[in-house]
GUTIMI-301052 format. One record per atom (N, C-alpha, C): x, y, z. Coordinates in pm, whole numbers, padded with zeros to 5 digits, always signed. Layout:
// residues N
XYZ ...
//
This chain:
// residues 174
+00660+01659-01995 +00533+01691-01941 +00541+01651-01815 +00517+01809-01740 +00534+01789-01559 +00432+01678-01514 +00487+01620-01392 +00392+01518-01331 +00318+01611-01232 +00192+01499-01201 +00136+01612-01079 +00180+01594-00978 +00194+01703-00898 +00243+01723-00744 +00131+01753-00679 +00106+01679-00537 -00028+01714-00469 +00047+01744-00313 +00059+01848-00236 +00111+01909-00145 -00031+01915+00004 +00041+01861+00107 -00067+01921+00184 -00154+01790+00257 -00146+01682+00191 -00181+01510+00227 -00112+01482+00362 +00044+01459+00401 +00098+01421+00424 +00193+01469+00452 +00247+01440+00595 +00413+01532+00636 +00445+01415+00684 +00620+01401+00679 +00746+01338+00806 +00815+01435+00880 +00728+01389+00987 +00773+01510+01093 +00666+01595+01081 +00788+01744+01071 +00717+01839+01030 +00720+01856+00909 +00783+01811+00806 +00829+01861+00682 +00715+01791+00611 +00616+01855+00527 +00464+01876+00423 +00561+01751+00330 +00541+01647+00234 +00587+01577+00149 +00481+01621+00025 +00549+01616-00086 +00518+01632-00213 +00452+01480-00254 +00349+01485-00291 +00340+01309-00348 +00299+01341-00495 +00373+01265-00606 +00353+01281-00740 +00259+01185-00774 +00203+01215-00884 +00099+01159-00936 +00008+01204-00947 -00111+01118-01024 -00264+01142-00971 -00290+01107-00878 -00360+01170-00807 -00402+01080-00647 -00529+01016-00730 -00563+00903-00645 -00667+00795-00657 -00836+00871-00629 -00917+00809-00658 -01014+00870-00675 -01107+00745-00615 -01232+00732-00494 -01305+00660-00462 -01389+00622-00556 -01465+00508-00632 -01537+00497-00735 -01430+00490-00868 -01343+00534-00869 -01229+00537-00976 -01151+00407-01026 -01142+00352-01122 -01058+00223-01127 -00906+00281-01060 -00856+00176-00993 -00727+00150-00951 -00624+00144-01108 -00545+00218-01146 -00434+00184-01222 -00363+00096-01210 -00321+00035-01323 -00263-00070-01324 -00110-00021-01327 -00013-00116-01264 +00128-00100-01226 +00195-00245-01210 +00352-00201-01255 +00416-00341-01230 +00488-00330-01084 +00477-00406-01024 +00547-00422-00854 +00649-00554-00882 +00723-00565-00796 +00819-00669-00791 +00796-00780-00656 +00795-00870-00666 +00767-00996-00594 +00913-01038-00523 +00902-01115-00396 +01039-01144-00317 +01099-01264-00425 +01094-01286-00530 +01133-01365-00617 +01213-01306-00720 +01240-01154-00738 +01274-01090-00785 +01193-01065-00934 +01052-01114-00952 +00976-01183-01065 +00872-01021-01075 +00852-00941-01181 +00774-00842-01179 +00609-00918-01208 +00534-00829-01121 +00434-00896-01171 +00287-00761-01155 +00184-00742-01204 +00095-00678-01218 +00013-00637-01134 -00051-00546-01070 -00130-00521-00945 -00275-00568-01022 -00328-00570-01157 -00426-00643-01182 -00428-00787-01145 -00350-00850-01158 -00316-01014-01147 -00413-01012-01018 -00398-00945-00909 -00453-00954-00784 -00632-00949-00781 -00698-00892-00912 -00798-00854-00898 -00900-00963-00875 -01025-00971-00895 -01130-01100-00853 -01164-01064-00696 -01048-01063-00621 -01086-01037-00447 -01059-00938-00466 -01135-00869-00325 -01157-00740-00230 -00984-00730-00207 -00915-00638-00237 -00807-00602-00200 -00802-00457-00087 -00686-00488+00001 -00654-00414+00115 -00475-00381+00041 -00448-00201-00036 -00362-00230-00063 -00278-00108+00082 -00171-00185+00137 -00135-00093+00269 -00002-00089+00224 +00032+00067+00185 +00192+00135+00136 +00254+00197+00283 +00363+00129+00276 +00456+00211+00379 +00579+00211+00340 +00691+00315+00399 +00766+00381+00389 +00865+00281+00360 +00898+00224+00476 +01037+00098+00475 +00977+00012+00600 +01005-00120+00586 +00970-00251+00690 +01066-00245+00828 +01138-00154+00732 +01248-00146+00867 +01260-00063+00948 +01134+00013+01001 +01098+00071+01067 +00991+00029+01141 +00985+00097+01276 +00894+00022+01393 +00749+00059+01386 +00681+00204+01295 +00501+00208+01263 +00519+00112+01158 +00617+00139+01042 +00584+00059+00893 +00583-00100+00966 +00647-00151+01034 +00638-00322+01037 +00525-00331+01141 +00492-00250+01239 +00391-00285+01309 +00259-00258+01232 +00215-00190+01103 +00133-00183+01055 +00108-00289+01012 +00235-00384+00903 +00262-00465+00832 +00191-00643+00933 +00232-00603+01055 +00187-00738+01147 +00073-00734+01161 +00020-00572+01193 -00143-00590+01234 -00251-00621+01101 -00228-00614+00960 -00299-00588+00879 -00254-00787+00820 -00134-00825+00867 -00113-00992+00890 -00206-01117+00970 -00200-01016+01067 -00307-01062+01216 -00500-01053+01134 -00478-00967+01087 -00660-00935+01060 -00686-01009+00960 -00613-01016+00839 -00589-01134+00752 -00668-01254+00735 -00649-01333+00854 -00721-01457+00880 -00857-01405+00912 -00924-01318+00949 -01047-01279+01040 -01100-01294+00891 -01048-01210+00790 -01131-01145+00677 -01161-01262+00582 -01101-01393+00616 -01083-01466+00487 -01045-01454+00359 -01115-01622+00299 -01016-01578+00136 -01065-01532+00037 -01163-01438+00089 -01209-01335-00025 -01176-01182-00033 -01050-01187+00076 -00974-01075+00042 -00862-01094+00054 -00771-01011-00003 -00637-01013-00044 -00541-00914+00037 -00437-00880+00110 -00406-00813+00165 -00279-00783+00102 -00208-00686+00035 -00073-00657-00012 -00048-00535+00055 +00100-00555+00128 +00180-00433+00161 +00305-00370+00034 +00307-00313+00044 +00370-00274-00098 +00462-00101-00017 +00614-00138-00049 +00722-00048-00002 +00833-00035-00104 +00910+00039-00072 +00995+00057-00195 +01173-00004-00188 +01132-00104-00032 +01252-00181+00009 +01270-00285-00102 +01394-00345-00049 +01453-00438-00210 +01367-00546-00172 +01357-00575-00258 +01289-00777-00217 +01357-00877-00137 +01491-00847-00119 +01575-00949-00048 +01506-00879+00086 +01472-00790+00129 +01494-00735+00237 +01381-00771+00289 +01246-00744+00205 +01123-00771+00232 +01118-00941+00256 +01191-01010+00212 +01197-01164+00236 +01229-01180+00385 +01309-01107+00366 +01392-01096+00546 +01327-01100+00627 +01227-00948+00623 +01142-00935+00717 +01060-01031+00755 +00989-01094+00656 +00846-01126+00645 +00911-01285+00725 +01039-01326+00684 +01040-01461+00751 +01069-01440+00910 +01129-01295+00908 +01169-01253+01075 +01068-01209+01166 +00930-01176+01044 +00827-01128+01147 +00712-01192+01126 +00726-01373+01063 +00622-01456+01067 +00521-01392+00936 +00535-01340+00880 +00425-01227+00802 +00412-01364+00702 +00309-01399+00676 +00229-01546+00575 +00092-01555+00545 +00019-01371+00584 -00077-01391+00510 -00094-01229+00440 +00032-01184+00400 -00017-01085+00371 +00099-01089+00233 +00058-01015+00152 +00116-01012-00019 +00239-00882+00031 +00367-00900+00059 +00465-00783-00016 +00531-00796-00094 +00521-00719-00124 +00550-00655-00302 +00646-00503-00265 +00728-00483-00374 +00852-00384-00398 +00805-00272-00498 +00814-00162-00483 +00751-00035-00595 +00937+00024-00625 +01072-00050-00556 +01157+00015-00618 +01226+00016-00731 +01152-00042-00852 +01226-00017-00981 +01083+00079-01056 +01169+00221-01026 +01087+00286-01116 +00927+00379-01044 +00944+00290-00928 +00784+00342-00856 +00685+00393-00941 +00667+00240-00994 +00522+00274-01083 +00444+00252-01028 +00397+00170-00897 +00300+00212-00813 +00249+00313-00769 +00386+00359-00690 +00387+00523-00649 +00304+00614-00716 +00376+00618-00860 +00379+00719-00953 +00238+00694-00982 +00200+00591-01034 +00030+00560-01099 -00065+00642-00985 -00060+00616-00797 -00122+00606-00741 -00141+00749-00640 -00040+00842-00706 -00012+00907-00631 +00085+00886-00487 +00100+00837-00507 +00143+00793-00311 +00285+00794-00306 +00353+00815-00442 +00560+00882-00398 +00564+00992-00399 +00619+00963-00264 +00710+01093-00205 +00853+01159-00242 +00810+01295-00309 +00954+01330-00374 +01077+01358-00316 +01016+01368-00163 +01155+01428-00114 +01214+01300-00033 +01151+01220+00036 +01175+01126+00067 +01201+00971-00034 +01160+00947-00175 +01160+00851-00240 +01123+00731-00163 +01010+00743-00142 +00965+00634-00045 +00778+00653-00053 +00739+00528-00064 +00603+00565-00071 +00552+00640+00076 +00377+00701+00074 +00342+00764+00153 +00264+00652+00222 +00273+00662+00365 +00161+00539+00438 +00027+00568+00401 -00039+00482+00337 -00158+00460+00320 -00186+00324+00363 -00352+00318+00321 -00441+00221+00307 -00549+00217+00204 -00582+00130+00121 -00689+00155+00008 -00739+00010+00003 -00856+00042+00040 -00963-00077-00024 -01017-00075-00195 -00950-00182-00240 -01029-00174-00396 -01131-00328-00387 -01244-00299-00483 -01357-00440-00495 -01275-00514-00607 -01384-00597-00621 -01332-00717-00688 -01293-00724-00844 -01397-00589-00856 -01364-00506-01050 -01240-00411-01036 -01197-00399-00930 -01052-00301-00951 -01104-00151-00913 -01243-00113-00884 -01274-00015-00810 -01202+00036-00717 -01136+00171-00668 -01136+00222-00549 -01285+00235-00455 -01273+00185-00317 -01390+00176-00264 -01361+00274-00163 -01234+00265-00074 -01171+00336+00039 -01020+00402+00004 -01001+00487+00019 -00845+00515+00060 -00852+00631+00212 -00689+00603+00270 -00659+00675+00396 -00510+00686+00348 -00505+00853+00317 -00340+00863+00338 -00307+00887+00495 -00239+00863+00526 -00196+00890+00671 -00102+01036+00663 -00205+01119+00775 -00116+01251+00770 -00011+01242+00825 +00029+01200+00919 +00127+01174+00981 +00228+01057+00943 +00322+01053+00850 +00411+00915+00800 +00452+00847+00931 +00445+00906+01043 +00489+00844+01141 +00413+00777+01258 +00276+00784+01200 +00194+00737+01289 +00110+00575+01242 +00046+00502+01215 -00027+00408+01204 -00181+00473+01130 -00188+00370+01046 -00350+00428+00970 -00432+00390+01101 -00596+00453+01046 -00695+00416+01156 -00728+00255+01106 -00707+00160+01161 -00743+00028+01087 -00901+00047+01079 -00976+00064+01142 -01124+00033+01183 -01228+00078+01031 -01188+00182+00971 -01260+00207+00902 -01218+00114+00750 -01061+00111+00704 -01021+00032+00602 -01050-00120+00616 -01113-00177+00756 -01168-00312+00753 -01285-00285+00762 -01368-00218+00763 -01522-00223+00718 -01514-00181+00609 -01460-00110+00555 -01444-00081+00422 -01476-00226+00347 -01332-00286+00352 -01340-00439+00312 -01426-00591+00343 -01519-00543+00456 -01608-00663+00523 -01741-00576+00428 -01760-00484+00399 -01887-00416+00343 -01908-00511+00151 -01772-00488+00117 -01757-00545+00009 -01803-00683-00017 -01775-00794+00089 -01807-00897+00113 -01985-00918+00110 -02027-00834+00131 -02208-00863+00165 -02249-00914+00060 
//
């Protein structure tokens, strides 16, 4: 069975990327997938439901834009309060993620890896065929697991527009 491919949503530099998997749609449930924690244990995305989720995906934490995006969401987490969880997902190895979080003081964002089979990226249409990395995006999911906002950044070397992401999360707290 052929995988669903979507082109034209994002580029790495001048190169258009092909995203593998069905695209997320606002109003539909977030597909469940296993990701790997920094202790190398797998966890299902569904285990985080019950709170508003901001899911930030980045190609690699070892790049300036990805680390800036993760630091920004880490800063925003305290203002959003305990009713919001922010997850950052990349295909970096969990050991590299753990080292990054320690070095950068990332303590409010849960950083997870999709390196084992890219289950999350393929389930959400965020896995880039050409780079074998996740596309840069920000998704807001309500307490019941319904996608309420999604932004795939059109140029992978740019940060997301944070304001609408944060606003979508705040609206779900009212």
